[in-house]
C-alpha positions as a Python dict, from the first residue, in 0.01 Angstrom:
ca = {
    (1, 'M'): (0, 0, 0),
    (2, 'I'): (-45, -295, 247),
    (3, 'K'): (-330, -66, 439),
    (4, 'I'): (-537, -100, 109),
    (5, 'N'): (-524, -455, 94),
    (6, 'K'): (-613, -522, 473),
    (7, 'L'): (-919, -319, 359),
    (8, 'T'): (-985, -469, 63),
    (9, 'F'): (-932, -802, 227),
    (10, 'L'): (-1170, -699, 510),
    (11, 'V'): (-1448, -576, 265),
    (12, 'V'): (-1420, -902, 55),
    (13, 'C'): (-1458, -1130, 358),
    (14, 'V'): (-1734, -941, 481),
    (15, 'L'): (-1934, -959, 151),
    (16, 'L'): (-1804, -1335, 134),
    (17, 'L'): (-1991, -1398, 491),
    (18, 'S'): (-2294, -1193, 364),
    (19, 'G'): (-2330, -1412, 113),
    (20, 'C'): (-2297, -1724, 296),
    (21, 'T'): (-2533, -1611, 534),
    (22, 'D'): (-2793, -1553, 271),
    (23, 'R'): (-2712, -1894, 98),
    (24, 'S'): (-2748, -2025, 484),
    (25, 'Y'): (-3084, -1854, 533),
    (26, 'E'): (-3220, -1956, 240),
    (27, 'Q'): (-3156, -2339, 252),
    (28, 'E'): (-3250, -2337, 612),
    (29, 'K'): (-3595, -2199, 503),
    (30, 'E'): (-3582, -2441, 233),
    (31, 'R'): (-3534, -2755, 477),
    (32, 'T'): (-3787, -2609, 715),
    (33, 'E'): (-4029, -2581, 408),
    (34, 'Q'): (-3957, -2945, 358),
    (35, 'D'): (-3987, -3098, 684),
    (36, 'S'): (-4298, -2924, 711),
    (37, 'G'): (-4431, -3047, 395),
    (38, 'E'): (-4334, -3400, 496),
    (39, 'A'): (-4490, -3329, 872),
    (40, 'S'): (-4787, -3289, 666),
    (41, 'Y'): (-4803, -3530, 426),
    (42, 'H'): (-4747, -3833, 727),
    (43, 'E'): (-5012, -3685, 915),
    (44, 'A'): (-5236, -3692, 616),
    (45, 'I'): (-5165, -4041, 591),
    (46, 'A'): (-5161, -4122, 929),
    (47, 'K'): (-5555, -3963, 914),
    (48, 'L'): (-5665, -4139, 620),
    (49, 'E'): (-5510, -4485, 752),
    (50, 'K'): (-5723, -4463, 1052),
    (51, 'L'): (-6022, -4384, 852),
    (52, 'S'): (-5939, -4715, 631),
    (53, 'V'): (-5970, -4904, 943),
    (54, 'V'): (-6250, -4763, 1049),
    (55, 'M'): (-6429, -4813, 720),
    (56, 'E'): (-6313, -5206, 633),
    (57, 'N'): (-6431, -5283, 970),
    (58, 'Q'): (-6762, -5248, 841),
    (59, 'L'): (-6693, -5509, 574),
    (60, 'P'): (-6441, -5741, 728),
    (61, 'Q'): (-6522, -5999, 446),
    (62, 'I'): (-6280, -5837, 245),
    (63, 'K'): (-5914, -5775, 337),
    (64, 'Y'): (-5699, -5495, 177),
    (65, 'G'): (-5354, -5387, 162),
    (66, 'E'): (-5173, -5093, 56),
    (67, 'M'): (-5209, -5016, -291),
    (68, 'D'): (-4925, -4985, -548),
    (69, 'K'): (-4769, -4664, -567),
    (70, 'R'): (-4771, -4652, -929),
    (71, 'I'): (-5165, -4760, -945),
    (72, 'L'): (-5192, -4474, -695),
    (73, 'D'): (-5081, -4209, -924),
    (74, 'F'): (-5213, -4340, -1217),
    (75, 'Y'): (-5577, -4310, -1116),
    (76, 'T'): (-5505, -3948, -901),
    (77, 'E'): (-5248, -3795, -1174),
    (78, 'S'): (-5495, -3515, -1302),
    (79, 'I'): (-5516, -3394, -879),
    (80, 'K'): (-5219, -3523, -722),
    (81, 'E'): (-5048, -3194, -700),
    (82, 'E'): (-5347, -3034, -490),
    (83, 'Y'): (-5433, -3381, -290),
    (84, 'V'): (-5213, -3644, -38),
    (85, 'F'): (-5369, -3972, -161),
    (86, 'Y'): (-5379, -4286, -13),
    (87, 'G'): (-5488, -4609, -175),
    (88, 'R'): (-5639, -4978, -70),
    (89, 'F'): (-5615, -5267, -285),
    (90, 'S'): (-5783, -5607, -215),
    (91, 'N'): (-5695, -5970, -343),
    (92, 'L'): (-6083, -6004, -475),
    (93, 'G'): (-6024, -5660, -705),
    (94, 'Y'): (-6175, -5430, -463),
    (95, 'S'): (-5990, -5147, -442),
    (96, 'Y'): (-6054, -4746, -319),
    (97, 'I'): (-5856, -4427, -296),
    (98, 'M'): (-5899, -4130, -43),
    (99, 'G'): (-5789, -3793, -53),
    (100, 'V'): (-5666, -3514, 174),
    (101, 'C'): (-5632, -3121, 29),
    (102, 'K'): (-5308, -3029, 118),
    (103, 'G'): (-5407, -2632, 129),
    (104, 'E'): (-5703, -2439, 298),
    (105, 'N'): (-5828, -2349, -50),
    (106, 'N'): (-5943, -2690, -247),
    (107, 'P'): (-5969, -2691, -627),
    (108, 'L'): (-6291, -2846, -616),
    (109, 'A'): (-6534, -2648, -397),
    (110, 'E'): (-6682, -2518, -680),
    (111, 'L'): (-6686, -2763, -961),
    (112, 'Q'): (-6990, -3020, -1013),
    (113, 'L'): (-7037, -3342, -1139),
    (114, 'G'): (-7055, -3427, -1517),
    (115, 'P'): (-7207, -3464, -1777),
    (116, 'K'): (-7470, -3558, -1519),
    (117, 'R'): (-7550, -3267, -1258),
    (118, 'G'): (-7493, -3325, -913),
    (119, 'E'): (-7401, -3157, -576),
    (120, 'F'): (-7151, -3245, -341),
    (121, 'P'): (-7151, -3469, -114),
    (122, 'M'): (-7195, -3712, -419),
    (123, 'I'): (-7186, -4017, -534),
    (124, 'D'): (-7218, -4118, -951),
    (125, 'Y'): (-7200, -4440, -1103),
    (126, 'N'): (-7020, -4449, -1434),
    (127, 'E'): (-6879, -4729, -1671),
    (128, 'N'): (-6592, -4521, -1762),
    (129, 'Y'): (-6481, -4259, -1571),
    (130, 'I'): (-6575, -3943, -1371),
    (131, 'Q'): (-6584, -3591, -1440),
    (132, 'L'): (-6542, -3263, -1255),
    (133, 'G'): (-6640, -2925, -1392),
    (134, 'T'): (-6853, -2621, -1460),
    (135, 'W'): (-7196, -2592, -1625),
    (136, 'L'): (-7177, -2294, -1873),
    (137, 'D'): (-7487, -2118, -1959),
    (138, 'D'): (-7552, -2296, -2286),
    (139, 'Q'): (-7591, -2629, -2061),
    (140, 'Q'): (-7259, -2711, -2191),
    (141, 'F'): (-7004, -2932, -1949),
    (142, 'E'): (-6670, -2787, -1920),
    (143, 'S'): (-6459, -3052, -1790),
    (144, 'V'): (-6153, -2935, -1554),
    (145, 'Y'): (-6083, -3291, -1399),
    (146, 'Q'): (-6084, -3639, -1520),
    (147, 'F'): (-6077, -3973, -1309),
    (148, 'P'): (-6027, -4270, -1560),
    (149, 'G'): (-6139, -4589, -1416),
    (150, 'I'): (-6300, -4455, -1150),
    (151, 'H'): (-6655, -4568, -1123),
    (152, 'T'): (-6798, -4399, -766),
    (153, 'L'): (-6723, -4021, -602),
    (154, 'F'): (-6801, -3949, -298),
    (155, 'M'): (-6686, -3609, -100),
    (156, 'S'): (-6711, -3401, 187),
    (157, 'E'): (-6942, -3084, 171),
    (158, 'Y'): (-6661, -2854, 63),
    (159, 'G'): (-6431, -3125, -103),
    (160, 'E'): (-6164, -3113, 153),
    (161, 'M'): (-6171, -3476, 165),
    (162, 'L'): (-6259, -3763, -131),
    (163, 'F'): (-6310, -4108, -193),
    (164, 'L'): (-6246, -4280, -542),
    (165, 'G'): (-6421, -4595, -583),
    (166, 'I'): (-6185, -4808, -859),
    (167, 'N'): (-6392, -5124, -820),
    (168, 'Q'): (-6646, -5166, -514),
    (169, 'P'): (-6908, -5442, -446),
    (170, 'E'): (-7244, -5305, -585),
    (171, 'D'): (-7461, -5342, -284),
    (172, 'A'): (-7136, -5327, -17),
    (173, 'N'): (-6981, -4983, -140),
    (174, 'L'): (-6696, -4846, 145),
    (175, 'G'): (-6791, -4496, -40),
    (176, 'I'): (-7134, -4530, 170),
    (177, 'V'): (-6916, -4578, 533),
    (178, 'F'): (-6706, -4288, 383),
    (179, 'D'): (-7011, -4072, 347),
    (180, 'Q'): (-7196, -4174, 684),
    (181, 'I'): (-6841, -4103, 883),
    (182, 'I'): (-6742, -3731, 709),
    (183, 'N'): (-7093, -3617, 624),
    (184, 'N'): (-7297, -3767, 917),
    (185, 'G'): (-7072, -3775, 1169),
    (186, 'E'): (-7141, -4116, 1257),
    (187, 'Q'): (-6803, -4252, 1314),
    (188, 'E'): (-6857, -4325, 1696),
    (189, 'Y'): (-7181, -4513, 1608),
    (190, 'L'): (-6999, -4726, 1380),
    (191, 'E'): (-6717, -4857, 1610),
    (192, 'L'): (-6994, -4902, 1851),
    (193, 'L'): (-7133, -5145, 1568),
    (194, 'H'): (-6800, -5307, 1505),
    (195, 'S'): (-6757, -5376, 1906),
    (196, 'K'): (-7097, -5581, 1834),
    (197, 'K'): (-6957, -5775, 1590),
    (198, 'A'): (-7246, -5607, 1353),
    (199, 'Q'): (-7166, -5389, 1033),
    (200, 'I'): (-7327, -5115, 856),
    (201, 'L'): (-7263, -5292, 486),
    (202, 'P'): (-7446, -5622, 413),
    (203, 'P'): (-7177, -5879, 426),
    (204, 'V'): (-7083, -6001, 53),
    (205, 'V'): (-7035, -6377, 158),
    (206, 'G'): (-7234, -6565, 366),
    (207, 'A'): (-7602, -6552, 539),
    (208, 'F'): (-7691, -6239, 794),
    (209, 'I'): (-7971, -6118, 941),
    (210, 'Q'): (-8072, -5757, 947),
    (211, 'V'): (-8152, -5545, 1216),
    (212, 'R'): (-8364, -5221, 1213),
    (213, 'S'): (-8353, -5019, 1521),
    (214, 'L'): (-8463, -4618, 1600),
    (215, 'E'): (-8183, -4507, 1865),
    (216, 'K'): (-8207, -4144, 1987),
    (217, 'G'): (-8470, -4074, 1731),
    (218, 'K'): (-8235, -4178, 1471),
    (219, 'Y'): (-8304, -4517, 1244),
    (220, 'H'): (-8038, -4739, 1187),
    (221, 'C'): (-7986, -5073, 1008),
    (222, 'A'): (-7732, -5337, 1065),
    (223, 'Y'): (-7624, -5636, 936),
    (224, 'L'): (-7496, -5938, 1113),
    (225, 'P'): (-7320, -6241, 993),
    (226, 'I'): (-7420, -6577, 1121),
    (227, 'S'): (-7271, -6910, 1101),
    (228, 'Q'): (-7392, -7236, 925),
    (229, 'D'): (-7507, -7386, 1244),
    (230, 'E'): (-7711, -7054, 1330),
    (231, 'I'): (-7888, -7105, 961),
    (232, 'D'): (-7971, -7410, 1069),
    (233, 'R'): (-8140, -7328, 1393),
    (234, 'I'): (-8305, -6987, 1221),
    (235, 'A'): (-8440, -7182, 921),
    (236, 'Y'): (-8621, -7465, 1143),
    (237, 'D'): (-8727, -7250, 1419),
    (238, 'E'): (-9108, -7271, 1374),
    (239, 'S'): (-9202, -7003, 1652),
    (240, 'K'): (-9360, -6637, 1539),
    (241, 'I'): (-9304, -6332, 1810),
    (242, 'A'): (-9580, -6137, 1828),
    (243, 'D'): (-9591, -5785, 1677),
    (244, 'E'): (-9677, -5591, 2041),
    (245, 'E'): (-9321, -5744, 2142),
    (246, 'I'): (-9142, -5619, 1784),
    (247, 'E'): (-9203, -5488, 1488),
    (248, 'K'): (-9200, -5774, 1206),
    (249, 'T'): (-8976, -5571, 977),
    (250, 'A'): (-8733, -5520, 1256),
    (251, 'I'): (-8559, -5864, 1176),
    (252, 'A'): (-8517, -6024, 859),
    (253, 'F'): (-8288, -6304, 773),
    (254, 'Y'): (-8109, -6346, 406),
    (255, 'T'): (-7941, -6639, 302),
    (256, 'S'): (-7657, -6445, 58),
    (257, 'I'): (-7647, -6067, -67),
    (258, 'G'): (-7794, -6189, -350),
    (259, 'N'): (-8147, -6277, -168),
    (260, 'W'): (-8073, -5956, 24),
    (261, 'R'): (-8098, -5764, -300),
    (262, 'N'): (-8391, -5933, -469),
    (263, 'G'): (-8589, -5850, -154),
    (264, 'E'): (-8614, -6227, -69),
    (265, 'N'): (-8657, -6245, 316),
    (266, 'S'): (-8556, -6623, 421),
    (267, 'I'): (-8810, -6604, 711),
    (268, 'A'): (-9110, -6423, 611),
    (269, 'P'): (-9311, -6306, 734),
    (270, 'G'): (-9252, -6228, 1074),
    (271, 'I'): (-8949, -6286, 1311),
    (272, 'N'): (-8894, -6618, 1498),
    (273, 'Q'): (-8746, -6665, 1852),
    (274, 'A'): (-8401, -6749, 1724),
    (275, 'M'): (-8344, -6476, 1469),
    (276, 'L'): (-8475, -6245, 1811),
    (277, 'E'): (-8193, -6394, 2027),
    (278, 'K'): (-7934, -6368, 1790),
    (279, 'A'): (-8008, -6004, 1768),
    (280, 'K'): (-8049, -5939, 2141),
    (281, 'S'): (-7727, -6128, 2210),
    (282, 'H'): (-7526, -5878, 2028),
    (283, 'S'): (-7738, -5601, 2171),
    (284, 'L'): (-7865, -5452, 1840),
    (285, 'I'): (-8210, -5452, 1944),
    (286, 'K'): (-8405, -5416, 2287),
    (287, 'T'): (-8773, -5542, 2350),
    (288, 'H'): (-9009, -5431, 2602),
    (289, 'K'): (-9359, -5516, 2698),
    (290, 'L'): (-9649, -5260, 2820),
    (291, 'S'): (-9694, -5463, 3149),
    (292, 'E'): (-9334, -5405, 3220),
    (293, 'I'): (-9462, -5007, 3246),
    (294, 'E'): (-9558, -5045, 3645),
    (295, 'D'): (-9457, -4934, 3989),
    (296, 'I'): (-9290, -4593, 3858),
    (297, 'K'): (-9115, -4356, 4101),
    (298, 'R'): (-8992, -4096, 3859),
    (299, 'I'): (-9051, -3968, 3518),
    (300, 'E'): (-8801, -3752, 3339),
    (301, 'L'): (-8843, -3578, 3003),
    (302, 'C'): (-8562, -3472, 2768),
    (303, 'K'): (-8460, -3442, 2427),
    (304, 'V'): (-8339, -3792, 2242),
    (305, 'D'): (-8024, -3606, 2146),
    (306, 'S'): (-7948, -3404, 2473),
    (307, 'P'): (-7806, -3555, 2805),
    (308, 'S'): (-7993, -3257, 2971),
    (309, 'V'): (-8315, -3376, 3180),
    (310, 'W'): (-8544, -3054, 3121),
    (311, 'K'): (-8902, -3184, 3354),
    (312, 'V'): (-8893, -3437, 3644),
    (313, 'I'): (-9227, -3540, 3800),
    (314, 'E'): (-9274, -3753, 4091),
    (315, 'D'): (-9630, -3684, 4204),
    (316, 'A'): (-9773, -4027, 4264),
    (317, 'D'): (-10113, -3936, 4104),
    (318, 'T'): (-9957, -3770, 3802),
    (319, 'I'): (-9727, -4070, 3759),
    (320, 'K'): (-10044, -4313, 3808),
    (321, 'K'): (-10244, -4117, 3518),
    (322, 'V'): (-9931, -4137, 3286),
    (323, 'E'): (-9876, -4521, 3344),
    (324, 'D'): (-10255, -4604, 3272),
    (325, 'I'): (-10258, -4421, 2943),
    (326, 'L'): (-9942, -4572, 2850),
    (327, 'R'): (-10050, -4960, 2954),
    (328, 'N'): (-10373, -4912, 2790),
    (329, 'S'): (-10181, -4841, 2434),
    (330, 'H'): (-10200, -5079, 2164),
    (331, 'F'): (-9970, -5134, 1924),
    (332, 'T'): (-9933, -4965, 1570),
    (333, 'Q'): (-9685, -5004, 1280),
    (334, 'L'): (-9423, -4778, 1288),
    (335, 'G'): (-9445, -4447, 1065),
    (336, 'G'): (-9249, -4201, 906),
    (337, 'C'): (-9306, -3966, 1220),
    (338, 'P'): (-8976, -3817, 1401),
    (339, 'Y'): (-8908, -3922, 1765),
    (340, 'K'): (-8744, -3594, 1903),
    (341, 'N'): (-8882, -3644, 2282),
    (342, 'L'): (-8767, -3932, 2535),
    (343, 'L'): (-8943, -4032, 2861),
    (344, 'I'): (-8710, -4195, 3100),
    (345, 'L'): (-8937, -4386, 3344),
    (346, 'T'): (-8754, -4487, 3678),
    (347, 'K'): (-8892, -4821, 3854),
    (348, 'T'): (-8924, -4853, 4268),
    (349, 'D'): (-8634, -5123, 4184),
    (350, 'G'): (-8415, -4881, 4014),
    (351, 'S'): (-8427, -5018, 3672),
    (352, 'T'): (-8543, -4785, 3388),
    (353, 'I'): (-8757, -4792, 3107),
    (354, 'E'): (-8704, -4529, 2793),
    (355, 'L'): (-8997, -4426, 2567),
    (356, 'Q'): (-8916, -4215, 2228),
    (357, 'L'): (-9224, -3991, 2187),
    (358, 'A'): (-9317, -3909, 1843),
    (359, 'A'): (-9359, -3517, 1742),
    (360, 'D'): (-9540, -3333, 1457),
    (361, 'S'): (-9870, -3423, 1507),
    (362, 'C'): (-9798, -3780, 1564),
    (363, 'D'): (-9941, -3982, 1852),
    (364, 'G'): (-9733, -4267, 1953),
    (365, 'F'): (-9440, -4377, 2107),
    (366, 'I'): (-9150, -4601, 2052),
    (367, 'L'): (-9126, -4900, 2333),
    (368, 'G'): (-8772, -5093, 2279),
    (369, 'S'): (-8608, -5012, 1970),
    (370, 'Y'): (-8816, -5077, 1720),
    (371, 'T'): (-9203, -5110, 1823),
    (372, 'C'): (-9478, -4863, 1821),
    (373, 'F'): (-9773, -4785, 2035),
    (374, 'T'): (-10056, -4537, 2061),
    (375, 'P'): (-10296, -4462, 2341),
    (376, 'G'): (-10531, -4280, 2052),
    (377, 'R'): (-10560, -3952, 1966),
    (378, 'E'): (-10741, -3812, 2251),
    (379, 'Q'): (-10534, -4005, 2528),
    (380, 'W'): (-10275, -3868, 2371),
    (381, 'K'): (-10366, -3520, 2419),
    (382, 'V'): (-10405, -3643, 2787),
    (383, 'L'): (-10071, -3751, 2794),
    (384, 'C'): (-9916, -3448, 2663),
    (385, 'E'): (-10096, -3231, 2922),
    (386, 'L'): (-9986, -3434, 3228),
    (387, 'L'): (-9637, -3403, 3082),
    (388, 'V'): (-9702, -3060, 3006),
    (389, 'I'): (-9501, -3120, 2677),
    (390, 'N'): (-9540, -2784, 2476),
    (391, 'E'): (-9310, -2507, 2355),
    (392, 'K'): (-9232, -2382, 2696),
    (393, 'S'): (-9122, -2758, 2815),
    (394, 'F'): (-8796, -2664, 2635),
    (395, 'P'): (-8545, -2384, 2614),
    (396, 'P'): (-8562, -2207, 2255),
    (397, 'S'): (-8252, -2409, 2135),
    (398, 'E'): (-8441, -2792, 2235),
    (399, 'R'): (-8782, -2728, 2163),
    (400, 'G'): (-8989, -2942, 1960),
    (401, 'R'): (-9408, -2937, 1966),
    (402, 'I'): (-9583, -3270, 2096),
    (403, 'E'): (-9941, -3198, 1943),
}
């Protein structure tokens, strides 16, 4: 009898320990999953916080703080299980929310904008709310998600990240900055712009100058806030910069965002010396004169978006012919031509001048940031022959014919 009791006792202990082990395993698994979920949540929030800093730097006239969680939950109720959200609110009433999908397969990837058609990345303005869903064969829209009170919507290409604008300035929507960073890869450029005390959105308060430029084949437009003293200096400067130095549309002066919206340039037409000096002082624009193209000892040819040099010319006779063609070019208005090739001229004193060369049958080049010149069609052909610019000038991945 005693032996049976001992055996029974041992069996019971084993069963109890087994049960404890199972429970411990399940509890440990739950704790691990919970810790992993919390880590992912905090990682997502940190990512959105960093993104908000870069974005808000492009409109520093508005000061934002973290949105109350109850307000955040209200606007994101329909989809809060699928996304991690982070909201920002300003004392002027402007606010926005950003979200990151929790899983790999986000629920918005296959949805469309309704009741108006649209594609991601998208923006939509609606006075009441935004809907996402599917369009049926009978042209009826079947709503899946509704966002009450949301006026603007921007998304990444596959919906992994989204921007919900509850109330944003009409002409300075931070969703535009979100789109530039997430869909166009412009974060580095925007951070550089901020370091120059400029911004990609027009200031909502005060006067500013607008500066256009063409850098590395890309068109840019930046805004620089100016003080009252600078307003007077610009407004009363009667000097005019010649088109040959910089195209007159490169810089414009506006006393308010309202004037900018209505296209009311306060110094029109043309650019005065005070405006040019202000833009140059913040490294927003560069200018060169054709007469500076002299004493060249080396010519390098590459793509505007690639650091690799594909052709080098050091022959003195060829360099002299190239110099003559470039120096005898004449000013022309900047058109819609693409500028894909970069010519780097190194002078005997070590300084360099960069020219962005037109492609796709165009016959001009950008000298400085926003001034276009052309040697004429015939001389352009001669220039291309001297530089040996054709399909064979670059490897297949870098080709872009200049004709």
